[in-house]
GUBA-448521 format. One line per 5 residues: for each residue x, y, z of C-alpha. Coordinates in steps of 0.02 Angstrom, whole numbers, plus 50000, padded with zeros to 5 digits. Each point is the difference from the previous one (the first is absolute). Example, Ala and Ser with C-alpha at 12.3 -4.5 7.8 and 13.67 -1.06 7.14 Angstrom:
2
50615,49775,50390 | 50069,50172,49967 .
END
This chain:
349
49050,50828,50575 | 49949,49822,50040 | 49989,49966,50187 | 50085,49833,50025 | 49892,49893,50115 .
50077,49904,50145 | 50048,49818,49975 | 50057,49884,50139 | 50182,49943,50000 | 49943,49820,49979 .
49903,50042,49843 | 50131,50114,49921 | 50096,49862,49907 | 49837,49946,49920 | 49964,50177,49944 .
50174,50016,49925 | 49970,49845,49896 | 49824,50050,49949 | 50024,50184,49956 | 50020,50049,49817 .
50174,50061,49954 | 50119,50035,49856 | 50174,49928,49983 | 50124,50122,49923 | 50168,49915,50031 .
50003,49822,49935 | 50137,49926,49891 | 49920,49865,49894 | 50163,49902,49993 | 49997,50006,50190 .
49837,49902,50004 | 50086,49849,49923 | 49971,49865,50130 | 50123,49854,50010 | 49865,49880,49941 .
49973,50104,49842 | 50188,50015,49972 | 50014,49810,49996 | 49843,49981,49893 | 50062,50126,49871 .
50175,49926,50001 | 49924,49830,49960 | 49886,50072,49866 | 50145,50092,49918 | 50127,49859,50017 .
50115,50094,50120 | 50108,49929,50140 | 50002,50093,50165 | 50146,50005,50124 | 49880,49941,50136 .
49945,49821,50030 | 49826,50041,50066 | 49874,50136,50035 | 50049,49992,50184 | 50185,50022,49961 .
49960,50153,49895 | 49888,50074,50134 | 50137,49975,50129 | 50112,50111,49892 | 49882,50145,50039 .
50107,50057,50147 | 50059,50175,49958 | 50119,50115,50092 | 49975,50151,49888 | 49926,50059,49835 .
50139,49929,49892 | 49990,49824,50075 | 49815,50000,49957 | 50029,50065,49823 | 50122,49858,49963 .
49864,49869,50034 | 49865,50108,49920 | 50088,50012,49831 | 50039,49813,50002 | 49816,49960,50028 .
49946,50113,49857 | 50104,49897,49878 | 49857,49875,49981 | 49889,50133,49917 | 50022,49976,49812 .
49834,50003,49909 | 49846,50111,49996 | 49899,49865,50089 | 50127,49999,50142 | 49974,50186,50032 .
49812,49978,49982 | 49995,49859,50127 | 50108,50097,50121 | 49890,50156,49994 | 49837,49902,50007 .
50059,49909,50157 | 50043,50164,50085 | 49838,50086,49949 | 49895,49855,50063 | 50090,50009,50167 .
49983,50189,50007 | 49813,49991,49966 | 49982,49880,50148 | 50090,50130,50106 | 49868,50129,49948 .
50119,50094,49886 | 49889,50099,49880 | 50144,50076,49901 | 50182,49949,49974 | 50141,50095,49916 .
50124,49866,49952 | 50186,50027,49978 | 50095,49895,49873 | 50186,49997,49957 | 50019,49977,49812 .
50191,50010,50003 | 50004,49844,50108 | 49918,49908,49855 | 50063,50087,49843 | 50178,49966,50060 .
49957,49815,49984 | 49931,50020,49824 | 49817,50014,50049 | 49912,50131,49892 | 49918,50152,50079 .
49838,49953,49912 | 50002,49829,50083 | 50010,50077,50173 | 49875,50141,49977 | 49871,49903,49901 .
49996,49857,50125 | 49979,50118,50148 | 49874,50111,49912 | 49892,49854,49946 | 49996,49936,50179 .
49946,50170,50064 | 49860,50009,49872 | 49937,49825,50038 | 50007,50028,50189 | 49896,50158,49984 .
49867,49909,49899 | 49993,49850,50116 | 50025,50073,50175 | 49980,50188,49977 | 50175,50043,50061 .
50077,50149,49910 | 50185,49992,49955 | 50129,50108,49911 | 50182,49970,49952 | 50151,50104,50051 .
50163,49966,49907 | 50150,50012,50117 | 50177,50040,49948 | 50138,49905,50091 | 50104,50135,50084 .
50160,49895,50008 | 50002,50002,49809 | 50047,50149,49893 | 49899,50149,49941 | 50028,49936,49822 .
49920,49834,50045 | 49849,50091,50073 | 49980,50103,49840 | 50012,49841,49896 | 49866,49919,50107 .
49887,50152,49980 | 50021,49990,49812 | 49958,49815,49999 | 49842,50037,50098 | 49946,50138,49880 .
49878,49897,49895 | 49921,49933,50161 | 49983,50165,50091 | 49811,49992,50001 | 50015,49849,50115 .
50112,50088,50127 | 49938,50135,50119 | 50169,50056,50065 | 50184,49967,50037 | 50097,49968,50159 .
50176,49972,50062 | 50052,49848,50103 | 50141,49877,50040 | 50158,50039,50100 | 49978,50171,50078 .
50168,50036,50081 | 50122,50084,49881 | 49868,50032,49867 | 49920,50169,50039 | 49843,50055,49906 .
50096,50136,49907 | 50079,49863,49894 | 49833,49983,49909 | 49942,50182,49992 | 50004,50007,49809 .
49906,49835,49983 | 49862,50057,50117 | 49989,50168,49911 | 49967,49907,49838 | 49869,49890,50085 .
49914,50155,50066 | 49995,50072,49823 | 49917,49839,49944 | 49863,50022,50130 | 50051,49855,50111 .
49972,50007,50188 | 50160,50001,50104 | 50050,49908,50159 | 50168,49944,50073 | 50070,49895,50141 .
50091,50116,50120 | 50041,50003,50185 | 49990,49813,50032 | 50184,49970,50036 | 50055,50162,49917 .
50006,50166,50093 | 49869,50139,50002 | 50104,50086,49864 | 49939,49865,49879 | 49820,50049,50038 .
50040,50183,49965 | 50084,49944,49838 | 49848,49898,49947 | 49888,50151,50030 | 50109,50134,49924 .
50103,49913,49865 | 49871,49869,49945 | 49844,50098,50049 | 49911,49843,50059 | 49821,50000,50064 .
50025,49861,50129 | 50146,49934,50101 | 50017,49812,50014 | 50055,49955,50178 | 50058,50171,50065 .
50019,49943,50181 | 50166,50091,50020 | 49909,50167,49982 | 49979,50006,50190 | 50184,50050,50014 .
49968,50166,49911 | 49872,50118,50077 | 49992,50115,49849 | 49968,49851,49887 | 49862,49937,50114 .
49915,50170,49992 | 50011,50004,49811 | 49930,49824,49979 | 49854,50043,50113 | 49963,50169,49922 .
50009,49937,49820 | 49908,49837,50041 | 50137,49897,49919 | 49947,49822,50036 | 50122,49871,50071 .
49972,49819,49950 | 50063,49917,50158 | 50036,49813,50010 | 50013,49946,50183 | 50043,49815,49983 .
50129,50039,49865 | 50079,50132,50111 | 50008,49874,50142 | 50070,49855,49896 | 50134,50111,49923 .
50051,50066,50171 | 49947,50180,49967 | 49912,49974,50167 | 50076,49853,50096 | 49835,49979,50094 .
49831,50034,49923 | 49951,50090,50160 | 50132,50131,49955 | 49914,50043,49836 | 49965,50186,49980 .
49834,49986,49905 | 49905,50078,50146 | 50125,50144,50008 | 49974,50033,49815 | 49810,50000,50015 .
49996,50105,50157 | 50110,50129,49913 | 49866,50017,49866 | 50087,49904,49861 | 49897,49904,49872 .
50074,49831,50040 | 49928,49838,49931 | 50029,49815,50038 | 50060,49881,49864 | 50085,49831,49982 .
50149,50037,49884 | 50062,49822,49961 | 49880,49893,50102 | 50063,49830,49943 | 50169,50043,50075 .
49952,50105,50151 | 49870,49893,50086 | 49833,50078,49960 | 49881,50083,49878 | 49914,50164,50038 .
49882,49939,50137 | 50145,49919,50092 | 50093,50166,49991 | 49850,50087,50076 | 49964,49876,50139 .
50182,49973,50051 | 50053,50183,50004 | 49841,50048,50095 | 50030,49862,50129 | 50183,50049,50020 .
49980,50189,50011 | 49829,50029,50078 | 49925,50093,49852 | 49814,50038,50021 | 49840,49992,49899 .
50025,50184,49957 | 50167,49956,49921 | 49919,49856,49906 | 49874,50113,49918 | 50133,50130,49958 .
50116,49871,49920 | 49862,49928,49891 | 49937,50174,49953 | 50177,50054,49957 | 50023,49849,49888 .
49851,50048,49891 | 50041,50186,50001 | 50182,49969,49950 | 49956,49883,49857 | 50007,50049,49817 .
49818,49955,49975 | 49869,50126,49944 | 49907,50112,50122 | 49835,49910,49978 | 50078,49831,50040 .
50088,50072,50153 | 49838,50073,50068 | 49909,49835,49972 | 50136,49901,50091 | 50004,50125,50144 .
49811,49982,50016 | 50022,49810,50011 | 50133,50027,50133 | 49883,50104,50108 | 49861,49873,49979 .
50115,49858,50050 | 50045,50088,50164 | 49819,50040,50040 | 49945,49824,49959 | 50138,49925,50106 .
49953,50107,50152 | 49818,49946,49987 | 50055,49823,50038 | 50129,50046,50133 .
END
């Protein structure tokens, strides 16, 4: 086991920004910055209900998940053509590479776009081409995870899966997102069973605003390999033990949790409690254009607010690689880079 070297408190934020990491919970539509929304609206001849970039940004004041989703879906309406999806993903991947993200597993919501008449191929091909180009140019690895919108029907999810069939080689897995309350995982058990038969990897949002029962449902009814968010698990001791024993990773998003009032103050966030209980938690940015920060901001702000240590930093980064859907050889190579980055940083401390 790697012995994490000491790093002074003053130098810890620099280490958080410099250390290699993976991002496993990022909604590509949630990286749509106001400036790009206006640029795409102009390119596509669309009128927005906001007079300026600043007016749109000021609308990013959310009281809960639903108030965010209302603005989120409105912003996504400017995405119409393959080039739009390409430009969106390339912008995120360039930013992620600067944040020392070596691997990203990117969520996308096809139903948000197909409902507006945008073809599945348009969405997937634009995103996939951006991932391929980013890997060639900056070395960042990226994979796509198709998410079903849980506020829509099981039938709609099955239709979406069928539409994605010819493009399945460009998708590593499926997820479940959107409004959690009132839409338990069991609603999509048959869809996820079919995805499992097809060899797709399985994840689901659970335990963000929903109760621990939704995490149990995601594990038992959907048979997911990772839980997205999962912060409500702390209210169920048996669930905490199971998550730790089975090494079910949680893709935690601190700034998102704070902005959506899951934790009214960032200092109240339970990330340390999850880690100290032996859970494979990770840090991610969720919808960074809307929640005030990409992955490095999530790291630096939650560490400053909660007093997490260099040992937690290493564990979070290690967990992110280990919980990814990458191959074993890639994981070992990334984990070696992680160790080297810590050793190199200490040499200059």
